[in-house]
C-alpha positions as CSV (number, residue, x, y, z in Angstrom):
1,M,175.8,-9.5,191.3
2,A,177.9,-10.6,188.9
3,L,175.7,-14.4,189.5
4,A,172.5,-12.2,189.6
5,R,173.3,-10.6,186.5
6,T,174.1,-13.4,184.6
7,L,171.0,-15.6,185.4
8,L,168.9,-12.3,183.9
9,E,170.8,-12.1,181.1
10,T,170.1,-16.4,180.2
11,E,166.5,-15.7,181.7
12,K,166.4,-12.4,178.7
13,L,168.2,-15.4,176.5
14,L,165.8,-18.1,176.8
15,A,162.9,-15.7,176.4
16,D,164.0,-14.5,173.4
17,L,164.8,-18.1,172.2
18,N,160.9,-19.1,173.5
19,R,159.7,-16.4,171.4
20,Q,161.7,-17.2,168.2
21,L,161.9,-21.0,168.0
22,P,157.8,-21.5,167.5
23,P,158.0,-19.5,164.2
24,L,161.2,-21.1,163.3
25,I,159.9,-24.8,164.2
26,R,156.8,-24.0,162.2
27,E,158.9,-22.6,159.1
28,T,160.8,-25.7,159.5
29,S,158.0,-28.3,159.4
30,R,156.7,-26.3,156.2
31,T,160.1,-26.4,154.4
32,V,160.6,-30.2,155.1
33,K,156.6,-30.9,153.7
34,E,157.2,-29.2,150.9
35,A,160.8,-30.7,150.4
36,S,158.8,-34.4,151.1
37,G,156.1,-33.1,148.1
38,V,158.9,-32.2,145.6
39,V,161.0,-35.5,146.1
40,R,157.3,-37.4,146.2
41,D,156.7,-35.7,142.4
42,L,160.2,-36.0,141.2
43,R,159.8,-39.9,142.2
44,A,156.1,-40.3,140.6
45,E,157.9,-38.5,137.6
46,A,161.1,-40.0,137.3
47,K,160.1,-43.7,137.2
48,P,158.2,-43.5,133.5
49,V,162.0,-41.8,132.7
50,L,163.9,-44.6,134.0
51,A,161.8,-46.9,132.1
52,A,162.0,-45.4,129.1
53,A,165.3,-44.8,129.6
54,Q,166.4,-48.5,130.3
55,Q,163.8,-49.3,127.4
56,S,166.4,-47.3,125.4
57,L,169.5,-49.0,127.0
58,L,167.9,-52.5,126.1
59,K,167.2,-51.5,122.3
60,A,170.8,-49.9,122.3
61,T,172.1,-53.2,123.7
62,A,170.4,-55.2,121.0
63,M,171.3,-53.0,118.2
64,L,175.1,-53.1,119.0
65,E,175.0,-57.3,119.7
66,E,173.2,-56.6,116.1
67,A,176.2,-54.5,114.4
68,K,179.0,-56.8,116.1
69,G,177.3,-60.1,114.4
70,A,177.6,-58.2,111.4
71,M,180.6,-56.6,111.8
72,A,181.6,-60.4,111.8
73,N,180.0,-61.4,109.1
74,L,181.5,-58.3,106.7
75,A,185.1,-59.5,108.0
76,D,184.8,-63.1,106.9
77,T,183.1,-62.0,103.6
78,T,186.3,-59.7,103.3
79,A,188.7,-61.9,104.7
80,G,192.3,-62.3,102.2
81,D,190.7,-65.8,101.1
82,S,187.1,-65.0,100.9
83,T,185.3,-65.9,97.6
84,L,184.6,-61.9,97.4
85,Q,188.3,-61.2,97.6
86,E,189.0,-63.8,95.0
87,S,186.6,-62.5,92.2
88,L,187.1,-58.9,92.4
89,A,191.0,-60.4,91.8
90,E,189.2,-61.8,88.7
91,L,187.6,-58.5,87.5
92,R,190.7,-56.4,88.1
93,D,192.6,-59.7,85.5
94,A,189.6,-59.2,83.3
95,A,189.2,-55.0,83.2
96,R,193.3,-54.9,82.1
97,S,192.6,-57.7,79.8
98,I,190.2,-55.9,78.1
99,R,191.9,-52.7,78.5
100,L,195.4,-54.1,76.4
101,L,192.7,-55.8,73.9
102,S,191.3,-52.3,73.3
103,D,194.6,-50.4,73.8
104,Y,196.0,-52.8,71.1
105,L,192.5,-52.3,68.7
106,E,193.0,-48.8,68.7
107,Q,196.4,-49.7,67.2
108,H,196.0,-51.9,65.1
109,P,191.6,-51.9,64.1
110,E,192.7,-54.3,60.9
111,S,193.2,-57.5,63.4
112,L,189.1,-57.8,63.6
113,I,189.0,-58.5,59.8
114,Y,192.1,-59.8,58.9
115,G,193.1,-61.4,62.9
116,K,196.8,-61.1,64.9
């Protein structure tokens, strides 16, 4: 009796499964096809974007290399023993001398005529 009831319930379950499975398979198939189309479209749209990104990265790398070279040149130019540093020191000394002369002439303007 229990076996007959189990078989009957199994038949009902299989009948329900047979009824529900085809629409589920169709829906799954449609979803897979749509997902495939989306992936195909995404791949087609991503290629130019990725190519442009690669070009941008190459240009950025080249610019960074140029900046690195410029920084090295700047470091050479501003080193403590560079001619630029020497020139700036001489300009500073000349400015101090002019300032001292102008202070002296302000206090002793007659020295322009008579000398020191």
